[in-house]
Each structure stands twice: as structure tokens, then as C-alpha cells.
Steps between C-alpha positions, in 0.01 A plus 500: 500500500772750595685424174188588301467826693864585429458428128183712489677784682793489256263500201294792633791719612549786253824504300763749604720691262767289336851642535798464268862591560716619212868572458734654244879487475698732277818421309697726740344330806244763597178326599133553573258299713131554539158350537148554372155367586152475353173314564527184292117464495440813291812534285488404128753270330729796437477862604677834476518798733648843430517854631379651826171437680278200560623174349271245340643190669827560684465547874869566567840525334825594668860497386840549665833566327849389607852590385763238395607456866132428584465830687148640501452794259127575521150351520168599352139398555366546147156357584347525847148368574411501130632852432799562273716776648720586198442666164717267293399167654453216248431133578381197300440151637388167354333284767532180292876521447552695826726744313535875493514595132532795263593856597546560873593805708546452877652734757543872546462797270654813656858624543709253699264209431577165337271302271494181291363539148496313172353201324506166680698235306649771278679766706454631853701792635549649843487880479606779733316834491757782536439841658502645147536360153395170347451179697795263458543123502703355787451132407306278264440145382337307217155540653509211743259537793431209737152457650395254772161448664492514880283224654182629660504470877129403504568203272790385714300544820210310347722210403666497842160502670378217282816302577459560874138383485613180327773445757257561787248251360777239460611549862139477627444184297821346636398561862150357439629158399 
């Protein structure tokens, strides 16, 4: 009986946002690490987000940049609670392949800021925004960007609970006989 209740509870519990981590490494050893999330129940097979204001699907996206010695440079929250906070933000994601694709632009946009921009699987560059003059590239690569899904804690907790119920019923059965 308690197993059936646990299964019903797991089935009824609403899905949380799914979170992905991503990372980029430049040819000169600069790097970027970030994460993004969206509600997997409402997102289409692939989607794009751009510019400031309310996003269609993304709930969050953050990115941090590091120098070749792995010292922190800067961090940005480009999407917070479904609101894009930057003018140049661009993001594309395919939920089937679990890949970021096409033109992207993550990070800052004012003097002193750093940002990652380019076309995934073609060319991605890490830019620095100077106090005056044109933005300049501090590192780049052939467009490689690694993406990895983070397991949902609710799914893990549900499986652990189900396992514990099974273990408990086995122990009870053993003591009965």
C-alpha cells in the first residue's frame, strides 16, 4: 500500500525546472562555466531567446569567466526568474540533442565587462569591453561548448524513497517469517 502511495505521489508531483551546466575552454586557456534552466513541461523541441526583458522559456542563465591560471574574472546573471538582463543576450537550445546551437552572446556589455560570443561549432570568442574603442578578443576556439544535464533532485529523492520502501518491506517480511 505505501509503495502505491509513493508512486502516486511521484507521478502527481509537478516537474521542476531542468538545469544544465555548460563550459567553454579557449585555445589560450581562458574558460567559462555556467548553467541555465527551464521548465521541461512547456518548452518546445528547440527554442531561442534574445535581447532584454521577459524570456519565453528560460528561467535562468548565468556565466562566469576565468583566466588561464583559473582565477575568477567576472560573473553575470543573464537571465534571472525569466527576465533577460542584457541587451545583446542570445541563446538557442535543442532539447532533443541537449545542445546549445547557433549564434550565442553571454556575459557583460559595458566597459570592463567580458562576454562570450559567436557561433557554436564554428567559432566562439571571449571578448573584453575596453573603457573606449572597439571590443577585443582575448581568446577563442573552434566553437566547442560542452553541455551536461544536472539530475533533478526530485527524481533522485523519489527513487531513493521508492528504494527505501522496498527495503523496509523486505525487512518486515523477513521478521514475519
